[in-house]
C-alpha positions in Angstrom: -20.8 13.6 7.0 -21.8 12.9 10.6 -21.3 9.4 12.1 -24.3 7.5 13.5 -25.1 7.8 17.2 -23.3 5.4 19.4 -26.5 3.7 20.4 -27.5 2.7 16.9 -27.7 -1.1 16.8 -27.5 -1.2 13.0 -24.3 0.8 12.8 -21.1 -0.8 11.3 -17.9 0.4 13.0 -15.0 1.3 10.7 -11.6 2.8 11.2 -9.6 4.4 8.4 -5.9 4.0 9.1 -3.5 6.5 7.6 0.2 5.9 8.4 2.3 8.9 7.7 6.0 10.0 7.6 6.9 13.6 7.0 4.3 14.4 4.4 2.2 17.2 5.8 0.6 18.3 2.6 -0.3 14.8 1.5 -1.6 13.8 4.9 -3.8 16.9 5.0 -5.3 16.0 1.6 -5.8 12.3 2.6 -7.5 13.2 5.9 -9.8 15.8 4.3 -10.8 13.4 1.6 -12.0 10.9 4.3 -13.8 13.7 6.1 -15.7 14.4 2.9 -17.0 10.8 2.5 -20.8 10.4 1.9 -23.3 7.5 1.8 -22.3 6.2 5.3 -25.4 6.9 7.3 -25.2 3.5 9.0 -21.5 3.5 9.6 -19.5 4.8 12.6 -16.3 6.1 11.1 -13.2 7.3 12.7 -9.8 8.2 11.3 -6.6 7.0 12.9 -3.4 8.8 11.9 -0.2 7.0 12.9 2.8 9.3 12.8 6.0 7.4 12.2 8.4 10.2 12.4 10.6 10.3 15.6 9.9 14.0 16.1 6.1 13.6 15.8 5.9 16.1 12.9 2.3 15.3 12.0 0.8 16.2 15.4 0.2 19.8 14.6 -1.1 18.9 11.1 -3.8 16.6 12.6 -4.6 19.1 15.3 -5.3 21.8 12.6 -7.9 19.6 10.8 -11.4 19.7 12.0 -14.4 17.6 10.9 -17.4 15.7 12.0 -15.5 12.4 12.1 -13.4 11.6 15.1 -9.6 11.8 14.4 -7.2 9.8 16.6 -3.6 10.8 16.5 -1.0 8.2 17.4 2.8 8.6 17.6 4.9 5.5 16.8 8.5 6.8 17.1 10.1 3.4 16.2 10.5 4.0 12.5 9.2 1.3 10.2 6.1 0.8 8.1 5.0 -2.4 10.0 5.4 -0.7 13.3 3.1 2.1 12.2 0.4 -0.2 10.9 0.6 -2.4 14.0 0.3 0.5 16.4 -2.7 1.8 14.5 -4.4 -1.6 14.4 -3.9 -2.1 18.2 -5.8 1.1 18.8 -9.1 -0.1 17.3 -11.5 -3.0 17.6 -13.8 -1.8 14.9 -15.5 -4.3 12.5 -13.6 -3.1 9.5 -10.3 -1.4 8.8 -9.6 0.7 5.7 -6.1 1.7 4.7 -5.3 4.9 2.9 -1.7 6.1 2.3 -0.6 9.7 3.1 0.0 10.4 -0.6 -3.5 9.3 -1.7 -6.8 11.1 -2.0 -10.1 9.3 -1.9 -13.3 10.4 -3.9 -16.4 11.2 -1.8 -17.9 7.7 -2.4 -14.8 5.6 -1.8 -15.7 4.0 1.5 -19.3 3.4 0.6 -18.2 1.5 -2.5 -15.7 -0.6 -0.6 -18.3 -1.5 2.0 -20.9 -2.2 -0.7 -18.5 -4.6 -2.4 -17.6 -6.3 0.9 -21.2 -6.8 1.8 -22.3 -8.1 -1.7 -19.5 -10.7 -1.9 -18.9 -11.4 1.8 -15.3 -10.5 1.4 -12.5 -10.7 4.0 -10.3 -8.3 2.1 -11.3 -5.7 -0.6 -8.8 -4.1 -2.8 -9.4 -1.0 -5.1 -7.7 0.7 -8.0 -5.0 3.4 -7.6 -4.7 6.1 -10.2 -1.4 8.0 -10.3 -1.2 11.8 -10.8 2.2 12.9 -11.9 3.2 16.3 -10.4 6.1 16.9 -12.8 5.3 18.7 -16.0 8.1 17.2 -18.1 8.7 13.5 -17.6 10.6 11.4 -20.1 8.4 8.3 -19.8 5.0 9.6 -18.5 3.0 6.5 -19.5 5.5 4.2 -17.6 5.5 6.3 -14.5 1.7 6.6 -14.4 1.5 2.8 -14.7 4.2 2.2 -12.1 2.5 4.2 -9.4 -1.0 3.1 -10.4 -2.7 -0.2 -9.5 -4.8 -1.9 -12.1 -7.1 -4.9 -11.8 -10.2 -6.5 -13.4 -12.6 -4.3 -15.2 -15.5 -5.5 -13.1 -15.9 -6.1 -9.3 -15.3 -9.8 -8.6 -13.6 -12.4 -6.4 -9.9 -12.7 -7.0 -7.3 -15.4 -6.2 -4.4 -13.0 -5.6 -3.7 -9.9 -3.5 -2.5 -6.3 -3.8 -0.9 -3.8 -1.4 -2.4 -2.3 1.6 -3.1 1.2 0.3 -6.8 1.4 -0.7 -8.0 -1.7 1.0 -10.7 -2.8 3.4 -10.2 -5.6 5.8 -12.7 -7.5 8.0 -11.2 -7.3 11.5 -12.3 -10.9 12.4 -10.4 -12.3 9.4 -7.1 -11.0 10.5 -4.7 -13.3 12.3 -5.1 -13.3 16.1 -1.5 -12.2 16.9 0.1 -9.2 18.4 2.1 -8.2 15.3 -0.3 -8.6 12.4 2.3 -6.9 10.1 5.7 -8.6 10.3 8.3 -6.2 11.8 11.1 -8.0 9.9 9.7 -6.0 6.9 10.1 -2.6 8.6 12.9 -1.4 6.4 12.3 -3.2 3.1 8.5 -3.1 3.0 6.3 -6.0 1.8 4.7 -6.4 5.3 1.3 -6.3 3.6 2.3 -8.9 1.0 3.3 -11.2 3.8 0.0 -10.7 5.6 -2.2 -11.2 2.5 -0.1 -14.1 1.3 -0.9 -15.9 4.6 -4.6 -14.9 4.5 -4.9 -16.3 1.0 -3.3 -19.5 2.1 -5.9 -19.7 4.8 -8.7 -19.4 2.2 -9.8 -15.9 3.1 -12.1 -14.3 0.5 -10.4 -11.6 -1.5 -12.3 -9.2 -3.8 -11.5 -6.5 -6.3 -13.8 -3.4 -6.1 -13.3 -2.0 -9.6 -15.2 1.3 -8.8 -13.5 2.1 -5.5 -10.6 4.1 -6.9 -8.2 6.5 -5.1 -5.7 8.9 -6.5 -1.9 8.8 -5.7 0.1 11.9 -6.1 3.6 11.4 -7.5 6.2 14.2 -6.8 8.8 15.0 -9.3 11.5 13.3 -7.2 9.9 10.0 -7.8 9.3 10.3 -11.5 12.8 9.0 -12.4 14.3 5.6 -13.2 16.7 6.2 -10.3 13.7 5.9 -8.0 11.6 3.3 -9.7 14.1 0.7 -10.8 15.4 -0.1 -7.3 11.7 -0.2 -6.2 11.0 -2.7 -9.1 14.0 -4.8 -7.9 12.5 -4.9 -4.4 9.0 -5.7 -5.7 10.5 -8.6 -7.6 12.0 -10.0 -4.5 8.5 -10.4 -3.0 7.5 -13.9 -4.4 10.8 -15.5 -3.6 11.0 -14.0 -0.1 7.4 -14.9 0.7 8.0 -18.5 -0.3 11.1 -18.8 2.0 9.5 -16.9 4.9 6.4 -19.1 4.8 5.8 -21.4 7.7 7.0 -23.9 6.7 9.4 -22.6 4.0 8.7 -23.5 0.3 12.1 -23.9 -1.3 10.8 -25.4 -4.5 8.4 -22.5 -5.0 11.3 -20.2 -4.3 13.5 -22.0 -6.9 10.7 -21.7 -9.4 10.6 -17.9 -8.9 14.4 -17.7 -9.1 14.5 -19.5 -12.5 11.6 -17.4 -13.7 13.5 -14.3 -12.6 16.8 -15.3 -14.3 15.0 -15.7 -17.6 13.1 -12.5 -17.2 16.2 -10.5 -16.3 18.2 -11.7 -19.4 15.4 -11.3 -21.9 14.2 -7.9 -20.8 17.7 -6.7 -19.9 18.8 -7.2 -23.5 15.6 -5.8 -24.9 15.7 -2.8 -22.6 19.3 -2.0 -23.4 18.4 -2.0 -27.1 15.4 0.2 -26.7 17.5 2.6 -24.6 20.0 2.9 -27.3 17.4 3.9 -29.9 15.5 6.0 -27.2 12.3 4.2 -27.7 9.3 4.8 -25.4 9.2 1.2 -24.2 12.7 1.3 -22.7 11.6 2.1 -19.2 9.1 -0.7 -19.1 11.6 -3.3 -20.3 14.2 -2.1 -17.8 11.6 -2.3 -15.1 10.8 -6.0 -16.0 14.5 -6.7 -16.0 14.9 -5.2 -12.5 11.9 -7.3 -11.2 13.4 -10.4 -12.6 16.7 -9.7 -10.9 14.8 -9.2 -7.7 13.2 -12.7 -8.0 16.7 -14.2 -8.5 18.6 -12.1 -5.9 16.1 -12.0 -3.0 18.4 -12.8 0.0 20.5 -10.6 2.3 22.6 -8.6 1.8 20.7 -7.6 -1.4 17.5 -6.7 0.4 16.9 -3.0 -0.2 15.7 -0.6 2.5 13.1 2.1 1.6 11.4 2.5 5.0 12.4 2.6 8.7 16.0 3.7 9.2 16.6 4.0 5.5 13.8 6.5 5.3 15.3 8.5 8.1 18.4 9.1 6.1 16.7 10.0 2.8 13.8 12.1 4.2 15.3 14.2 7.0 13.2 17.1 8.4 13.3 20.1 6.1 14.4 18.2 3.0 
């Protein structure tokens, strides 16, 4: 695919942002899938790879990939997912921003479907499905892990009143807040910087849309297909609603209290049910324990119980060569 000439007055400008941290194989797959996009004759596309490893490990990976689309390599040594996204955003003034993670692969018509949905429904943010691909051959709860790493939504493309995560999304640049740090750096270690952004955009009445046909695939390595990995993540995801309520400007303590009560009930009910299913080795045990963990997260959302998965925490768990 070749981008439109710079002097084309009909061209839409779009940047695909791929933050990355020490995933050379996944990054290569993600970038090549964007290079293979079709149906974009009136779109000026470029790829922005923001390398968040201190040692700039993705520089050579990007340099080895050639294509018709411009690829911009950025190095953000200050580790943290919000830092990486903010650095990439600051490097573009394009009309639209698409986000793809470095463990995702996009089909050839991904961008054209996102843009078609945006145009049809005049959307400020478009979210698409994520379909997980487990790499491990023998997993105890395959259905659970596929669902955990996937993202589901309505069967049909439509306006929605809620939001999803940043991976596989399209944002209208003019709808973003006019601030230096679009993604909150206080979420650098724990994640949820995209939740905070989209929560604020929803409160401002921005139009959010689900593009049912704009799916991407997410590859799940064997190291992640374990409850030791997913249950702490589920706990952290559960903290999202309570944290968002209290970090809102102004804070919403009654909303937070609602989520805490909701979480307490959820933790007790699914904790007991999950424990019973585990004892009898039922297939639904993992799902029940996951709901228990999310309930606990809603209840115990405050420091020092905020878990770190990114930033400095990621440096410790994903050292070079591991």
